[in-house]
C-alpha positions in Angstrom: -3.6 -5.9 7.4 -2.4 -5.3 11.0 1.2 -6.4 10.3 1.6 -3.8 7.6 0.1 -1.1 9.9 2.6 -2.2 12.7 5.5 -1.9 10.2 4.5 1.6 9.4 3.9 2.7 13.0 7.2 1.2 14.1 9.4 2.9 11.7 11.9 5.6 12.7 12.0 7.1 9.2 11.4 10.9 8.9 8.0 11.9 7.8 6.6 14.1 5.1 3.2 15.5 4.3 1.7 13.7 1.4 -1.4 12.4 -0.4 -2.6 8.9 0.4 -5.1 8.2 -2.3 -3.3 8.1 -5.6 -6.1 6.5 -7.6 -6.5 7.9 -11.1 -9.8 9.8 -10.4 -7.8 12.0 -7.9 -5.2 13.0 -10.5 -5.2 15.3 -13.5 -2.8 14.6 -16.3 -1.3 16.6 -19.3 0.3 13.8 -21.3 2.6 11.8 -19.0 2.8 14.6 -16.4 0.5 14.9 -13.3 -0.7 18.5 -13.3 -3.1 18.4 -10.3 -3.9 16.2 -7.4 -7.5 16.2 -6.0 -9.2 14.7 -2.9 -7.0 16.4 -0.3 -9.0 15.0 2.5 -6.6 12.1 2.0 -3.6 14.1 3.3 -1.3 12.1 5.5 2.0 12.4 7.5 4.1 9.3 6.8 7.6 8.5 5.7 8.3 9.4 2.1 8.7 5.8 1.2 5.2 5.0 2.6 3.6 7.8 0.6 5.4 6.4 -2.5 4.3 2.9 -1.6 0.7 3.9 -1.4 0.9 5.5 -4.8 2.7 2.6 -6.3 0.1 0.1 -5.2 -3.0 1.9 -6.5 -1.8 4.3 -9.3 -3.3 2.1 -12.1 -6.7 1.5 -10.4 -9.7 2.4 -12.4 -13.4 1.9 -11.4 -13.2 -1.0 -8.9 -9.9 -2.3 -10.4 -7.7 -4.5 -8.3 -4.5 -2.4 -7.9 -1.0 -2.6 -9.3 0.7 -5.9 -9.8 3.9 -6.6 -7.9 5.9 -5.9 -11.0 4.1 -2.6 -11.7 4.6 -1.6 -8.0 8.3 -2.4 -8.2 8.7 -0.4 -11.4 6.9 2.6 -9.9 9.1 2.5 -6.8 12.2 2.2 -8.9 11.2 5.1 -11.1 10.4 7.2 -7.9 13.8 6.4 -6.4 15.5 7.4 -9.7 13.5 10.6 -9.8 14.4 11.5 -6.3 18.1 10.7 -7.0 18.7 8.0 -4.4 17.9 4.4 -4.0 15.6 3.2 -1.2 17.3 1.9 1.9 16.2 -1.5 3.2 13.9 0.1 5.8 12.5 2.5 3.2 11.8 -0.3 0.8 10.0 -2.3 3.5 7.9 0.8 4.5 7.0 1.3 0.9 5.8 -2.3 0.4 4.0 -2.2 3.8 2.1 0.9 2.8 1.1 -0.7 -0.5 0.1 -3.9 1.3 -2.0 -1.9 3.8 -3.9 0.1 1.1 -4.6 -3.1 -1.0 -5.8 -4.8 2.2 -8.0 -1.8 2.9 -9.6 -2.1 -0.6 -10.1 -5.8 -0.2 -11.7 -5.2 3.3 -14.1 -2.8 1.6 -15.2 -5.6 -0.7 -15.7 -7.9 2.3 -17.8 -5.4 4.1 -20.0 -5.2 0.9 -20.2 -9.1 1.0 -18.4 -9.7 -2.3 -15.3 -11.6 -3.3 -14.2 -8.9 -5.8 -11.2 -8.1 -7.9 -9.3 -6.3 -5.1 -9.6 -9.4 -2.9 -8.6 -11.9 -5.5 -5.7 -9.7 -6.6 -4.3 -9.3 -3.1 -4.6 -13.0 -2.3 -2.8 -13.9 -5.5 0.2 -11.7 -4.5 0.0 -11.8 -0.7 3.1 -13.9 0.0 5.3 -11.9 -2.3 4.1 -8.5 -1.0 4.5 -9.7 2.6 8.0 -10.8 2.0 8.9 -7.5 0.4 7.3 -5.6 3.3 9.1 -7.9 5.8 5.8 -8.8 7.5 4.0 -12.1 8.1 0.8 -12.9 6.1 -2.4 -13.7 7.9 -3.9 -17.1 7.5 -7.0 -17.3 5.2 -10.2 -16.5 7.1 -8.4 -14.7 9.9 -8.4 -11.0 10.3 -7.6 -8.4 12.8 -7.7 -4.6 13.0 -6.4 -2.8 10.0 -4.8 0.5 9.3 -1.6 2.3 10.3 -3.2 3.6 13.5 -5.0 0.4 14.6 -3.9 -1.4 17.8 -3.7 -5.1 17.5 -2.8 -8.3 19.2 -0.2 -10.7 17.8 -1.1 -11.5 14.2 -1.1 -15.1 13.0 1.3 -16.1 10.4 1.1 -18.3 7.3 1.9 -21.9 8.2 2.3 -21.3 11.9 
């Protein structure tokens, strides 16, 4: 989703080096503790909130699963903020939700390329307005699409209802 990518590109938040593909196959666990992270070709330089937002949106994904619900994403972000010892600022929260929206859009786009209306697409569409509101971005109209990704250049994106 171009609007989410613009939100991430336009932030002045400090950046960190992080991992951008927090789906379960890329993680090793010992009980409730992550003990290793794999797939380091997914390294990224983004604001900490965006890295957390990517993880929050996809951490429960298993084999072609749809992604985290809005409630599970919010719980992950709240737990992350508690663990780091400080609440998210408004801009950080928007960046976290924009990053999650971007990765869920990316997964839905993959289904579209494959010519299917799969679980990632249905999941994203069912929560699109809520996620866009939390990310402070406008949602695209059904059937319209533009360039996606944090680095994509895009023209003005259409908004819901207008």
